C-alpha positions in Angstrom: 270.5 -48.9 35.0 266.2 -49.6 34.3 265.4 -49.6 37.9 267.6 -46.3 39.0 265.6 -44.4 36.6 262.0 -45.0 37.5 263.2 -43.7 41.2 265.4 -41.0 40.2 262.6 -39.9 38.5 260.2 -40.8 41.5 262.4 -38.8 43.7 263.3 -35.8 41.3 259.2 -35.6 41.5 258.8 -35.4 45.2 261.4 -32.8 45.5 260.1 -30.4 42.8 256.6 -30.6 44.5 257.7 -29.3 47.6 259.8 -26.6 46.5 258.5 -23.2 46.3 260.3 -20.5 44.0 260.3 -17.4 46.3 261.2 -14.4 44.0 262.3 -10.8 45.7 262.4 -7.0 43.6 264.8 -6.9 41.2 267.5 -5.4 44.0 267.8 -8.6 46.2 268.7 -12.1 45.3 266.2 -15.0 45.2 265.6 -17.4 47.6 264.3 -20.9 47.2 262.2 -22.7 50.4 262.3 -26.2 50.2 259.6 -27.7 52.6 259.8 -31.7 53.1 256.2 -33.8 54.5 257.4 -36.7 57.1 254.5 -39.3 56.5 254.2 -40.6 60.4 252.0 -43.4 60.8 249.5 -43.4 63.7 249.0 -46.1 66.3 245.7 -44.4 67.3 242.6 -46.3 67.2 239.2 -44.9 66.1 236.4 -44.7 67.5 233.6 -47.5 67.2 230.7 -46.1 66.2 228.6 -48.1 67.8 227.9 -47.1 71.3 228.2 -50.0 73.7 225.3 -51.3 75.4 224.0 -50.0 78.6 222.8 -52.7 81.1 218.9 -52.6 81.3 217.0 -51.4 84.0 214.4 -53.1 85.9 210.8 -51.2 84.6 208.4 -49.9 87.6 205.4 -50.6 86.2 203.8 -48.2 88.7 206.3 -45.4 87.7 204.8 -42.7 85.6 204.9 -43.1 81.6 202.9 -42.2 78.5 201.0 -45.3 77.3 201.3 -44.8 73.9 197.9 -45.8 71.7 199.1 -46.2 68.4 200.0 -49.7 67.3 202.5 -51.4 65.8 203.9 -54.9 64.7 205.8 -56.7 67.4 206.4 -60.1 68.4 205.5 -62.8 67.0 203.9 -60.1 64.7 201.4 -59.4 66.5 200.0 -55.5 67.7 202.6 -54.0 70.7 202.2 -50.7 72.2 205.2 -48.5 72.7 205.7 -47.0 76.6 207.5 -44.4 77.6 208.8 -44.1 81.2 209.0 -40.7 82.6 212.7 -39.8 83.5 214.2 -36.7 84.4 215.8 -36.0 80.9 213.7 -38.0 79.0 212.7 -36.8 75.3 211.6 -39.6 73.5 207.6 -39.1 71.9 205.9 -41.8 71.3 206.0 -42.4 67.8 210.1 -42.3 68.1 209.4 -44.7 70.9 207.6 -47.4 68.9 210.4 -46.8 65.3 212.9 -47.8 68.3 211.0 -51.0 69.1 209.8 -51.4 65.1 213.6 -51.8 64.4 213.6 -54.0 67.7 211.1 -56.7 66.5 212.5 -56.7 62.5 215.6 -57.7 64.0 214.0 -60.2 65.9 210.3 -61.4 66.3 210.3 -64.4 68.6 210.4 -63.2 72.6 213.2 -65.5 73.3 214.9 -64.5 76.8 218.7 -64.4 77.3 220.1 -63.3 74.2 222.9 -60.6 74.1 221.2 -57.3 73.7 220.8 -54.9 70.5 221.6 -51.3 70.0 219.3 -49.3 68.2 220.5 -45.9 67.7 221.4 -44.5 70.9 219.3 -47.4 73.0 220.1 -50.6 74.4 217.0 -53.2 73.7 216.6 -56.7 74.7 213.8 -59.2 75.8 213.0 -59.0 79.5 213.9 -62.4 81.0 210.5 -63.1 83.2 207.7 -60.8 80.9 205.5 -59.3 82.7 203.8 -55.8 81.2 206.8 -55.0 80.0 208.3 -57.6 77.1 211.5 -55.5 75.8 213.1 -52.6 77.3 214.7 -50.0 75.8 217.0 -47.8 77.2 220.0 -44.9 77.0 221.3 -42.7 79.3 218.4 -40.5 79.2 215.6 -42.5 78.1 213.4 -45.9 78.7 210.9 -47.1 77.1 208.9 -50.6 76.5 207.1 -52.4 74.7 203.9 -54.3 75.9 200.7 -56.6 74.7 197.5 -54.5 74.5 195.6 -54.7 77.4 191.8 -56.3 77.0 
Protein backbone atom coordinates (compact mmCIF):
# COMPACT_ATOMS: atom_id res chain seq x y z
CA UNK A 1 0.00 0.00 0.00
CA UNK A 2 2.90 2.40 0.79
CA UNK A 3 4.33 1.90 -2.72
CA UNK A 4 0.98 2.31 -4.49
CA UNK A 5 0.03 5.57 -2.76
CA UNK A 6 2.95 7.65 -4.21
CA UNK A 7 2.33 6.14 -7.66
CA UNK A 8 -1.39 6.96 -7.42
CA UNK A 9 -0.64 10.55 -6.33
CA UNK A 10 1.79 10.97 -9.24
CA UNK A 11 -0.75 9.63 -11.75
CA UNK A 12 -3.47 11.92 -10.39
CA UNK A 13 -1.12 14.91 -10.57
CA UNK A 14 -0.31 14.13 -14.21
CA UNK A 15 -3.98 13.71 -15.17
CA UNK A 16 -4.96 16.87 -13.32
CA UNK A 17 -2.12 18.87 -14.92
CA UNK A 18 -3.14 17.71 -18.40
CA UNK A 19 -6.86 18.43 -18.00
CA UNK A 20 -8.55 21.74 -18.67
CA UNK A 21 -12.14 22.55 -17.79
CA UNK A 22 -14.01 24.54 -20.39
CA UNK A 23 -17.32 25.97 -19.19
CA UNK A 24 -19.85 27.60 -21.52
CA UNK A 25 -22.83 29.85 -20.76
CA UNK A 26 -25.45 28.89 -18.19
CA UNK A 27 -27.66 27.26 -20.85
CA UNK A 28 -25.10 24.73 -22.07
CA UNK A 29 -23.61 21.75 -20.26
CA UNK A 30 -20.04 21.90 -18.97
CA UNK A 31 -17.46 20.27 -21.19
CA UNK A 32 -14.11 18.86 -20.08
CA UNK A 33 -11.26 18.45 -22.54
CA UNK A 34 -8.32 16.23 -21.67
CA UNK A 35 -5.00 16.71 -23.38
CA UNK A 36 -2.38 13.98 -23.19
CA UNK A 37 1.24 14.66 -23.95
CA UNK A 38 3.48 11.80 -25.05
CA UNK A 39 7.20 11.91 -24.45
CA UNK A 40 9.31 10.45 -27.22
CA UNK A 41 13.02 9.99 -27.36
CA UNK A 42 14.84 11.50 -30.24
CA UNK A 43 17.66 9.73 -32.01
CA UNK A 44 18.83 12.75 -33.96
CA UNK A 45 22.37 13.82 -33.20
CA UNK A 46 23.15 17.41 -32.32
CA UNK A 47 25.28 19.29 -34.79
CA UNK A 48 28.92 19.47 -33.77
CA UNK A 49 29.74 23.15 -33.13
CA UNK A 50 33.35 22.62 -34.21
CA UNK A 51 33.73 22.82 -37.98
CA UNK A 52 35.61 20.08 -39.79
CA UNK A 53 39.18 21.02 -40.77
CA UNK A 54 39.51 21.95 -44.42
CA UNK A 55 42.58 20.86 -46.38
CA UNK A 56 45.17 23.61 -46.40
CA UNK A 57 46.09 24.96 -49.82
CA UNK A 58 49.59 25.48 -51.09
CA UNK A 59 50.54 29.13 -50.99
CA UNK A 60 51.43 30.85 -54.22
CA UNK A 61 53.93 33.42 -52.97
CA UNK A 62 53.34 35.49 -56.12
CA UNK A 63 49.56 35.76 -55.56
CA UNK A 64 48.18 39.20 -54.74
CA UNK A 65 48.26 39.65 -50.96
CA UNK A 66 48.25 42.25 -48.24
CA UNK A 67 51.41 42.11 -46.16
CA UNK A 68 50.53 43.37 -42.69
CA UNK A 69 52.88 45.75 -40.86
CA UNK A 70 52.15 45.01 -37.19
CA UNK A 71 54.15 42.12 -35.73
CA UNK A 72 52.67 39.71 -33.19
CA UNK A 73 54.32 37.04 -30.99
CA UNK A 74 54.54 33.88 -33.07
CA UNK A 75 56.73 30.79 -33.30
CA UNK A 76 59.18 30.49 -30.43
CA UNK A 77 57.78 33.79 -29.10
CA UNK A 78 59.51 35.72 -31.89
CA UNK A 79 57.83 38.46 -33.95
CA UNK A 80 55.80 37.26 -36.93
CA UNK A 81 53.78 39.08 -39.56
CA UNK A 82 50.38 38.18 -41.01
CA UNK A 83 49.67 38.04 -44.74
CA UNK A 84 46.11 38.13 -46.13
CA UNK A 85 45.96 36.50 -49.57
CA UNK A 86 43.41 38.11 -51.88
CA UNK A 87 40.57 35.68 -52.62
CA UNK A 88 37.29 36.30 -54.49
CA UNK A 89 35.22 36.34 -51.28
CA UNK A 90 37.90 37.06 -48.66
CA UNK A 91 37.02 39.67 -46.07
CA UNK A 92 39.68 39.43 -43.33
CA UNK A 93 41.62 42.50 -42.27
CA UNK A 94 45.20 42.41 -41.02
CA UNK A 95 43.98 42.67 -37.42
CA UNK A 96 41.61 39.72 -37.87
CA UNK A 97 44.30 37.64 -39.56
CA UNK A 98 46.78 38.42 -36.79
CA UNK A 99 44.19 37.48 -34.14
CA UNK A 100 43.70 34.03 -35.71
CA UNK A 101 47.45 33.48 -35.96
CA UNK A 102 48.03 34.65 -32.37
CA UNK A 103 45.47 32.06 -31.22
CA UNK A 104 47.30 29.39 -33.25
CA UNK A 105 50.68 30.29 -31.75
CA UNK A 106 49.19 30.38 -28.25
CA UNK A 107 48.47 26.65 -28.75
CA UNK A 108 51.62 25.79 -30.72
CA UNK A 109 54.68 27.88 -30.05
CA UNK A 110 57.11 25.42 -31.61
CA UNK A 111 57.21 25.22 -35.42
CA UNK A 112 56.73 21.46 -35.74
CA UNK A 113 55.30 20.09 -38.99
CA UNK A 114 53.23 16.92 -39.28
CA UNK A 115 50.73 17.60 -36.50
CA UNK A 116 46.98 17.49 -37.07
CA UNK A 117 45.50 20.87 -38.01
CA UNK A 118 43.94 23.20 -35.44
CA UNK A 119 40.56 24.80 -35.98
CA UNK A 120 40.61 28.44 -34.87
CA UNK A 121 37.12 29.94 -35.26
CA UNK A 122 36.09 29.03 -38.81
CA UNK A 123 39.66 28.59 -40.02
CA UNK A 124 41.84 25.52 -40.20
CA UNK A 125 45.50 26.25 -39.41
CA UNK A 126 48.70 24.26 -39.53
CA UNK A 127 52.45 24.53 -39.85
CA UNK A 128 53.60 24.15 -43.44
CA UNK A 129 55.61 20.95 -44.04
CA UNK A 130 58.54 22.76 -45.68
CA UNK A 131 58.66 26.40 -44.67
CA UNK A 132 59.66 28.95 -47.23
CA UNK A 133 58.04 32.36 -46.84
CA UNK A 134 54.79 31.05 -45.24
CA UNK A 135 55.21 29.38 -41.87
CA UNK A 136 51.63 28.68 -40.72
CA UNK A 137 48.74 28.65 -43.18
CA UNK A 138 45.10 29.20 -42.17
CA UNK A 139 42.13 28.84 -44.50
CA UNK A 140 38.36 28.60 -44.51
CA UNK A 141 35.86 28.65 -47.37
CA UNK A 142 36.42 32.36 -48.02
CA UNK A 143 39.80 33.39 -46.62
CA UNK A 144 43.45 32.44 -46.84
CA UNK A 145 46.11 33.83 -44.50
CA UNK A 146 49.59 32.88 -43.40
CA UNK A 147 52.31 33.96 -41.03
CA UNK A 148 55.84 34.78 -41.99
CA UNK A 149 59.05 35.92 -40.34
CA UNK A 150 59.81 39.61 -40.90
CA UNK A 151 62.08 40.00 -43.93
CA UNK A 152 65.19 42.05 -43.24
